[in-house]
C-alpha positions in Angstrom: 3.2 -12.2 7.6 5.1 -9.8 9.8 3.7 -7.1 12.1 5.6 -4.0 13.0 4.9 -1.2 15.5 6.6 2.1 16.0 5.9 5.5 17.5 6.3 8.7 15.5 8.0 11.8 16.8 4.5 13.3 17.4 3.6 10.4 19.7 1.4 8.4 17.3 1.6 4.7 17.5 1.6 3.0 14.1 0.8 -0.7 13.6 1.7 -2.2 10.2 1.2 -5.8 8.9 2.9 -7.0 5.8 1.9 -10.2 4.1 3.7 -11.7 1.1 1.4 -13.5 -1.3 2.2 -16.4 -3.7 3.4 -15.3 -7.1 0.4 -16.4 -9.1 -2.2 -13.9 -10.5 -5.0 -15.3 -8.3 -3.1 -14.1 -5.2 -3.8 -10.5 -6.0 -7.6 -11.0 -6.3 -8.2 -10.1 -2.6 -6.4 -6.8 -3.1 -8.5 -6.1 -6.2 -11.7 -7.0 -4.4 -10.7 -5.0 -1.4 -9.8 -1.9 -3.3 -13.3 -1.4 -4.6 -15.6 1.5 -4.1 -16.1 0.5 -0.5 -12.4 0.6 0.5 -9.5 2.8 -0.5 -6.5 1.1 -1.9 -4.0 0.8 -4.8 -2.6 -1.8 -7.1 0.8 -1.2 -8.8 2.4 -3.4 -11.4 5.7 -3.3 -13.1 6.9 -5.7 -15.9 10.5 -4.4 -15.9 13.3 -4.1 -13.3 16.5 -2.2 -13.3 19.6 -2.6 -11.0 19.4 -0.7 -7.7 15.6 0.0 -8.2 12.3 -1.8 -7.6 12.2 -5.3 -9.0 9.5 -6.3 -11.4 6.3 -7.4 -9.7 2.9 -6.4 -8.4 2.2 -4.6 -5.1 -1.0 -3.5 -3.5 -2.7 -2.5 -0.3 -6.2 -1.9 1.0 -7.3 0.5 3.8 -4.1 2.6 4.0 -3.3 4.4 7.3 -2.8 7.8 5.5 -4.7 9.4 2.7 -3.0 12.0 0.5 -5.2 14.3 -1.6 -4.5 17.3 -3.7 -6.3 19.9 -5.7 -4.3 22.6 -7.4 -1.6 23.7 -5.0 -3.5 22.5 -1.9 -2.4 19.2 -0.4 -4.1 17.4 2.5 -3.0 14.4 4.5 -5.6 12.6 6.6 -5.1 9.7 9.0 
C-alpha cells in the first residue's frame, strides 16, 4: 500500500492511498461489496491488452474523492 499527498493549484490538499490486491478473483470482493448502494464506486475489467495501453486486468475503487455527473449538456463535478 502506498499513500500520496499533493496540493492542487487551488490550494486543496489531496490524500490518496493505493493498495494492490492479489491476482485471484476473491481479492476484488471487498470492492464489489463496498461499491454497493451505500457507497459510490466502480469496477472495471479488461480481458485484453495492447502495446502502450492499459494491460489486461481488473481495477476498482470505492468512495472516490470526486463525483462527475452529467445530464444533457450540463456537467457537474463535486468533491
